[in-house]
N, C-alpha and C positions, 0 to 999 in steps of 0.2 A: 327404671321408669323415669320419664321426664317429670320435672316438677310442674310444668305448665303444658297442657296439651290443648291446642285449639284445633277442633275437627270440623271441617266442612262448614265453616261459619259464614252465614249470610245475615245481613242486617238491612232491613227495608224500613224507611220512614214514609209516613203519609203526611205531606205538608200542603195544606190548602188545596186539597183535592188532587195533588200530584204525588205520584209514587217515585221515591228516590231510593235507589239501591246504593247504600253507602259501602257495603262489603259484599263480595260475591264468592262463595265457596273457598274461603281461606283456611288453610291447614298449616299449623306450625307446631314444632316441639321445642321447648326451651328447657335446657338441662339445669339441674340444681347447681348454684354457685356461678352461673354464667353471667356475663354482662352482655345483654342481647339488645341490639339496636333495631328499631323499626323506623324506616325512613321513607319519605315520599314528599312530593310537592304539596302545597296547600290544597286542601280539598280531596286528597287522595284516599282518605278514610282511615288514616293511621290513629288519630285520636279516638275515633269511634271504636277501633279495634282494642285499644288499651282499656277503654271503659267497659268493654265486655269481659275483660279478664277478672274483674271483681264484681261483675254483674250490676254495675251502675247502669249499664245498658244491657237489656236481655236480648239475646240473639233471636232473630226471626226463625232461623233454621241453624242446625249444627249444635255443637256442645263445647263447653269449657270444663276441663278437668284440672283440678289442683291436687297434686299428690294422689292422683287416681280417683278423686271424688268428683263426680259430676255435679256442678253447682245447681243444675236445674232440678236435682232431686232433693235439695235442701229446703226446709221451711224458712220463713222470713227470720225467725229467731236464730236458726242454725246458720243462716247466711250472714247475719250480723256478727256472730261469733267468728265465723270463717274469715270475714273481712279484717279482723284484727291481725290476721297473719299476712295481710297485704297492705303495706303502707303506700301512700301516694303523695307526690309533690307536683306542683303546677307552675305554669309560666308566671302567673300573677300572685304567687305565694299563698294567697288565701288565709292570711293571719287575721286574728281578731284584734282590731285596732284599739279596742277599749281595754285589752288585757296586756300586761307587760310580758316580757320574753318568757320568764319561767312559768307564768300562768298559761301562756299559749301552749307550752310543751306539756304541761300537766293536764290540759283540757281532755285529750282522748283517754287518759288514765282515769279521770274523774267519771267520764261517761261509762267506762268499763267497770266502775265500782271500786277502784283502788283507793285506799285510805289516803288522806291528804298528805300525811307525813311521809308515807312510802312514795307517793307520787313526786314529791319535791326532791327526795333523795335520788330517784331515778332521773328527774329532770336535770339535776346538777351534774350527774354522770354524763348525760348526753351533751350538756353545754361544754364539757371538756372534750368530748369526741369531736365537736364541730368548732372547737377553738373560740368559744364565746363566753368564757367564764365571767368576764368583767361586764357582760351586758344583761345579766339576769333581770335587773330592775328597769331596763330601758323599754320604751314602747316602740311599736313598729315604725311610727313616724320619725323616730330618732335614728333609724338604722339605714344603712346603704342597701342597695339591691342585693348585693352579695351576702350581706349579713342577714337580710330577711330570708333569703333562700336557705342559709345555714340553719336558721331557726325552724324553717319549714321541714328541713331534713331531720332535725332533732325531734320535732313533733311526730313525724312519720315513723321514727324508730322507737317511739315511746312504748308501744305495746309489744316490742320484740318480734316484729314481723320476719318472716322468712323470705318475703318478696317485697321489693320496692319498685313501684311504677313511677316513672318520671316523664310527665307529659309536657314537652317543650320547656323543660325546667331551666334552660340557659338562654332561651330566645330573647329575654328582656335584658340580658346582661352584656356588658362590654367584653371584648376578647380576653383581657387579662383576668377579669372576674370569672368568666366562663372557664378558663384554664384551672383556676383555683377550686371551683366547684366540681369539675370533672376529676381533679386529683383527689378531692375529698371522697367522692363516690367510689373511686377505685380503691382507696384505703378502706372504706367501709366494706366493700366487697371482699377484699383480701383478709381483713382482720375478723369480720363477723360472719363471713361465708354467705351473706345475703345475695340472693338472685336479684339482679337489677335489670329492668327493662326500660330502655331509653327511647322515647318517641321524639323524633326531631326531623327537621327539613334540612339540617346542616350536615353535609358529609364530613366536615372537619371534626364534628363531635363524635361521629361513628368511628372514624379512623383513629381518633385519639385514645379511646378507652374500650370500645366494644370488641368482643371476641368473635361474635357472629352477628349477622345482619339479615333482615328481611326487607325487601324493597316492595312497597305498595304503590300501585299505579292504577288510578281510576277504580279503586275498590277491589282490585285483584292482586294476588301475589305474583309479582313479576319475576322475582329471583330471590334466592336465599343461599347462605353458606358462610364460610369463614371470611372475615373482613379482608384479610390479606389476599386471598385468592380472588375475590370479586374485584378488589381494587386493581389487581394485576391484570385480570382478564374478564371484564364484565361481558355478559352475554345478552342481556335484555337492553332494549332501547332506553328504558327508564334508568337503569343503572349507569349506562354510558352517559346519559344527560347529567345525572347527579354528580358523577365523578369528573367528567371532562368539561361540562358546560356550566357548572355552578361557580359562584364566587369569582367571576371574571374580573381581573384587575389589570387588564390590558385592552387595547383597542383592536377588535378582530377585523380582518380584512373583509371587504365587501365581497370580493371574489378573488380567486387565485387560479392562474393559468397553469395548472398541474394536473396530470392524469391520476396520480396516486399519492395519498397521504397515509402515514402510519402513526400509530401511538406506540411508544416504547416505554417500558417501566424498568428502572434500574433496581436490581435486587441488591442484597447486602454485599455480595462478593464483587459486584460490578460497579458499585457506586463510587469507588475511589479510583477507578481506572479511566484514563482519557480515551474512552472508546470512540466517541464521535470524531475527535481529532485524528486518531489513528485510522479510522475508517476513511476520512477524506483524503488522507495521505496515501492510503493503500489503493483507492479506486481513482484518485486524481480527478475527482468530479465534485462540484459544489452541491451541498445539500442544505436546503433552507430550514432553519429551526423556526417554526411558526409559533410555538408555545413551549415554555419550560417552567416547571414548578417542582417544589419539594414539599412534602408534608410528612407528618408523623402518622405512621400506620402501626398500631399495636406496639408503640414504644420504639419503633425503628424508623429511621429516616429513609423515605422512599421517594425517588425522583421520577418524574415523567416528562416526556417531550412529545410534541407533535412535529413530525418531519415531512417536508415535501420532497419526494424522491425524483431523481432524474427522469427525463422522458424515455430514455432507453430502457425497455422492459427487462431485458437480460441483465443489465447492470443493476436495476432495482432489485431483482430477485437475488442477485449475488450479495447485495448490501444487506438484505433481510436475513439471508443465511449467515452472513458474517456476524450480524448483531445477535442472532440466536446462539451462535457458537460461543459468543463472549458473555453469555449468561443473562441476556436481556429478554424480557417478555415483549413480543411484537404482535401487533394486530392492525388490520386495516382500519382507517379512521374515515368516517363519512361526514362528520359534522363540520361546522365552521371552525376555523382555527382562530 
């Protein structure tokens, strides 16, 4: 049985006389111990989705099951107790500014009725987990963004949750700090066995730590599956845009006089071979490289390129066959290079 079951979820808001459908018939299964990414552009509905998992937002239709328990069947008291099993961290940290670090971590334990001495022992353990033992008396205003997020993670873990929800938890951080937070989340997942759900608009976050991903587009589930497979061969327009159209650090051409473009992905066995150079030598025809990039996907270096193929269709087909025979994933590319 999956730890989290989202079944036919629809969420509708009434805003100033207007009906807004934030989510429409979304169904997902998240297995225990997974690091599951939910990605989409701003306004896609992903944050609304994660807030329904702990019933901070109640679905208009559909159901949320945690360990087989339908949250809609719980009383308010039972729901509060169930939420202790679901930790949550946010983009803006949500720390209590008037409390120091150790008191921030103790706060959810105090609400749960834990004795102060026991709460402080637990908080000190968590400070070690997030590598902030020397900051227990510091206040949030004295911490960096990365340190604040580590405190927020420690606080979210205080009640020993089995699930950790991360809503754009790295969006406010610089790349180096983001890497350190993602590494920490991965360690928590591996050592504590906690199921982690990461909401983000950054594909780099998903490819860095997630095992599975769901792509939300305009409130609907566009695509889901293993991160590695979706990166290699995205089928939905939303996935293609997020993978090949995001984080552009080059100047795209306004137009390109070519009939056919392809996207190729270098797998493990092909990443170290001079496949493109050998291809040009073999077919004795130039091939334009319109884009090239390398990124971490599940701990493995994966390269991708956008190529403009020769006008001769027969030669283009031979090139595609050659690339596939050499272990590359190949797909037609319709976007701008």
